[in-house]
N, C-alpha and C positions, 0 to 999 in steps of 0.2 A: 174390035173390042179387047183382044188380047194385048194390044199395045198399051192399054191403060192400066194393066194389072201390075202392082208393085210386088214382085215375086219375093223380095226380101222381107216383106211384112205379112206374108201369108200365115194363117194358123198352121200349126205343125201338121195336122191331118191333111189340109189342102196342099201344103208344100210337098208332102209325101205322094199324094195323089197326082200332083202336077208332074213330079219326076217319073211316075209310073206311066201316065197316059198322055202327058202333054197339056199345055195350058188351055187350048180350046176345048178339049174333052173334059178337063177338070172343071172349067166354067159351065159347061153343059150339065155335068153331074151336079154341080153346086146349085144351078138354077132349078133343076128338076127335083132335087132331094133336100135342099137346105131346110134345116129344122126337123128332119125325119131321122129317127133312130133306126139304123139298119143292123141286121144280124145276118151274116153270110153263112149258109149251110156248109158243113164240113165236106159233104159230097157234092161234086159238080153235077152228077147225074141223079135224076129222080129215081128212087128205089123201084117203083113199079115199072117205069119205062125202061130202066136198065135191065130189070128181070126179063122183060119181053125181048129185049135185044140179046140177052144171054141165051135165051131159049132158041132164038133164030140162028145164033152163031155157034151153039154148042155142037161139037162133033164127037164127043166121047173122050177126047184126049186134050182138051184145051182149057181146062178149068183155071189153071194158073194164069194163062194169058188173059182170059176174060176177067178174072179178078183184078189184075193189074190195069187192064184197059178201062174198066168202069169204076175203079177206086174202092172196091169192096173186097172182103176177105174170100179166100177159097172156100171156107166153110159156108159163107153166104151163098156162093155160086152152087155148091153142092146141095144146099137146102132148096134153092130155087129149082134145080134139076130134079131132085127127089120129089118135091111137091108136084111138079108137072107130071112126072111119071105116075104118081099116085092118083092124080086126077085125069089120067089118060090124055094129057095135052102134049106129051112128048113120047115118041116111039123109040 
């Protein structure tokens, strides 16, 4: 199927996608999502699930690392930890 694709004639979006993921994956994405308007979240990780991970991994000294790992601010990590302490979910 990929051999029948005229790469030079691709729409700019599909051309960029093709460069990023390759022709076969680009065609799979095209078949699955064509006509759909997509909006990609800024954060890779879900806020609620990331907060759970932060609470599991927090050791009292790694706020900065957790913020970088999950793509949120240190202030957000501090808030998650503070709320967990207030609700007795973190010791």
